[in-house]
C-alpha positions in Angstrom: -3.8 5.1 -23.0 -3.2 3.5 -19.6 -1.4 6.0 -17.3 0.1 5.7 -13.9 2.8 7.4 -11.8 5.9 5.6 -13.1 4.5 3.2 -15.8 6.2 0.4 -14.0 3.5 -2.0 -12.8 -0.2 -1.3 -12.9 -0.3 0.4 -16.3 2.1 -2.2 -17.7 -0.1 -5.0 -16.6 -3.2 -3.2 -18.0 -1.4 -2.7 -21.4 -0.5 -6.4 -21.5 -4.1 -7.5 -20.8 -5.5 -5.0 -23.3 -3.1 -6.0 -26.0 -4.1 -9.7 -25.5 -7.8 -9.3 -24.8 -8.3 -6.6 -27.4 -6.1 -8.0 -30.1 -7.5 -7.0 -33.5 -10.1 -4.7 -31.8 -8.2 -1.8 -30.2 -4.8 -0.2 -30.1 -3.2 0.4 -26.7 -0.2 1.7 -25.0 0.7 2.9 -21.5 2.8 5.7 -20.0 3.6 7.3 -16.7 3.7 10.8 -15.3 7.4 10.0 -15.2 9.2 7.0 -16.8 11.1 4.4 -14.8 11.6 0.7 -15.3 9.0 -2.1 -15.7 9.0 -4.0 -12.3 10.2 -7.6 -12.5 7.3 -8.5 -10.2 4.8 -7.2 -12.8 6.5 -9.3 -15.5 6.4 -12.4 -13.2 2.7 -11.8 -12.3 1.7 -11.5 -15.9 3.7 -14.6 -16.8 1.7 -16.5 -14.2 -1.4 -15.9 -16.4 0.3 -16.6 -19.7 1.0 -13.0 -20.9 4.5 -12.0 -21.7 5.2 -8.2 -21.2 9.0 -8.5 -21.3 9.0 -6.4 -24.5 7.1 -3.5 -22.9 9.0 -0.5 -21.5 8.3 2.5 -19.4 7.3 5.7 -21.4 6.7 9.2 -20.2 3.2 10.7 -20.8 5.0 13.7 -22.3 5.9 11.6 -25.4 2.2 11.4 -26.4 -0.5 13.8 -27.5 -3.9 13.5 -25.8 -5.8 14.0 -29.0 -4.4 10.7 -30.4 -6.4 8.7 -27.8 -10.1 8.1 -27.4 -9.8 6.6 -24.0 -7.5 7.5 -21.0 -7.4 5.3 -18.0 -5.6 6.3 -14.8 -4.7 3.3 -12.6 -3.4 5.1 -9.6 -5.7 8.0 -8.8 -3.2 10.2 -10.6 -6.0 11.7 -12.7 -5.9 14.9 -10.7 -2.2 15.3 -11.7 -2.8 14.8 -15.4 -2.9 17.8 -17.8 -6.5 18.8 -18.5 -6.4 17.6 -22.1 -6.0 14.1 -20.9 -9.0 14.0 -18.5 -11.3 15.5 -21.1 -11.0 12.7 -23.6 -14.1 10.9 -24.8 -13.5 8.2 -22.2 -11.7 8.9 -19.0 -11.7 6.7 -15.9 -9.6 6.8 -12.7 -9.4 3.2 -11.4 -7.4 4.0 -8.2 -5.9 0.6 -7.7 -3.6 -0.3 -4.8 0.1 0.1 -5.6 1.8 -3.3 -5.6 5.2 -1.7 -5.7 4.7 -0.8 -2.1 3.5 -4.3 -1.2 4.8 -6.8 -3.7 2.7 -9.6 -2.1 -0.4 -8.0 -3.6 0.7 -8.2 -7.2 -1.6 -11.2 -8.0 -4.6 -9.5 -6.5 -4.0 -6.2 -8.3 -3.3 -8.1 -11.6 -6.6 -9.9 -11.3 -8.5 -6.6 -10.6 -6.8 -5.0 -13.6 -7.8 -8.0 -15.8 -11.5 -7.7 -14.8 -11.6 -4.0 -15.5 -9.7 -4.4 -18.8 -12.2 -7.1 -19.9 -15.1 -4.7 -19.4 -13.3 -1.8 -21.0 -12.3 -3.8 -24.1 -16.0 -5.0 -24.5 -17.1 -1.4 -24.3 -14.5 0.1 -26.6 -14.5 -2.6 -29.2 -18.0 -1.7 -30.2 -16.4 1.1 -32.1 -12.8 1.6 -33.3 -10.7 3.3 -30.6 -7.2 3.9 -29.6 -6.2 4.0 -25.9 
């Protein structure tokens, strides 16, 4: 589970990378502390690297149960705002990436940072079956 404030940019890009890089190895979704809309800049940034996330949509964390996930990754430093059951999962990381929604010109940099982190995460998690 990738989680962010609004599930509109960082978590959506992470989901797109994880679905592509972890295809056949892991199951993945994303959500937000609140749901909103996937930002067109996120869709465009991912399209630049050949990944189509147009079918993804923003989902509230409240739609999911923590026990259904082995790994929870916060991308916005929002880990402190997550219910305790989410931060106590087998794997919990708080990546604290810059918010490109506040500065659209940084979408490519943030996208590339997410890709590097997702690559490492997929390698780690694909050693054993996991859902995140």
